[in-house]
Phi, psi and omega in degrees: 000136182254176183291326180293323180290321177295321181295316185289325177293321177289338178285327179292326179291331180289163177299121177273110175252140181281158183303332183275003179095004179275152181264161181291156183295326179294322178286334180294330183292324181290331183275338181282171181268016182280339181280344178303310178300323181290321176298315180297315182295320176298315179297319178295321178295319180294318179297319175295323175294322178297312175298322175300311179298320177294317176303312180300320176296318177297316175300317178300319176299317178295322178293321179295317178296322179294323176294320179293321174298319176297320177297318182295318180298317178297320179292321177295322178293323175297319177296313182297320178294325174296318179292322178294316181298318180295322180296317177299314181298318178298315181297320181293315177297319177301313177298322179292320179295316178297321179297311176299319178297320178297319180294318182295320178295318179294318179297314178298320177295321179294319177294322179297320177300315180298314178297324179293320180294317177298317179298317177300315179299315178297321178297315177298318177298318177300317179295320180295319177294323175297318178297318181292322176297319179296319180293325181292321184287331181273349180287128178232061183284150181246132176301131185302332183272348184216166178262012178265135181285150176052056177275155180244101189301330182295323185272359177303129181084347177259318179253142178294165186291329178296319181288322178293326178295315179299319180292325181290330182268008174105006177283172182261148178279137180234142179282351177279353181291147184289135181270160183281000000 
């Protein structure tokens, strides 16, 4: 491209005026009122496009809000499921603890029954011993060889009769007792 080409192009862009002061027909269109309806239609179209873009942005915002709400709801459902799961585990462990406690109570009750039976047996033995002691205390048997009660044939001739009598009545044998 040369300087002359640039000059000719710039000249075309300028207002072409005829030597007598008249303007070119193309430039007369801009000065006339015929372009107003086209500009108005173009303006209304742009305004419509602007409103459409604004409505689409609002809808996009609403969709984004709905997605956020759905994500929050999903998160809350997850939390709720976790709480329900924890509650089920707590109930399960509680039931297991109750079962173990029941088994321990049954074991302790069984042991208590056994101890109670042993205690009853010991009580019956104690009653039998008390009865036997009462019978022995009331017994006044006489030795066939003597007319003294509760004689000890081993000690005959070694311990005096008084000491033997004391021993028969429940006294203690003492070496200090007089010998025969």
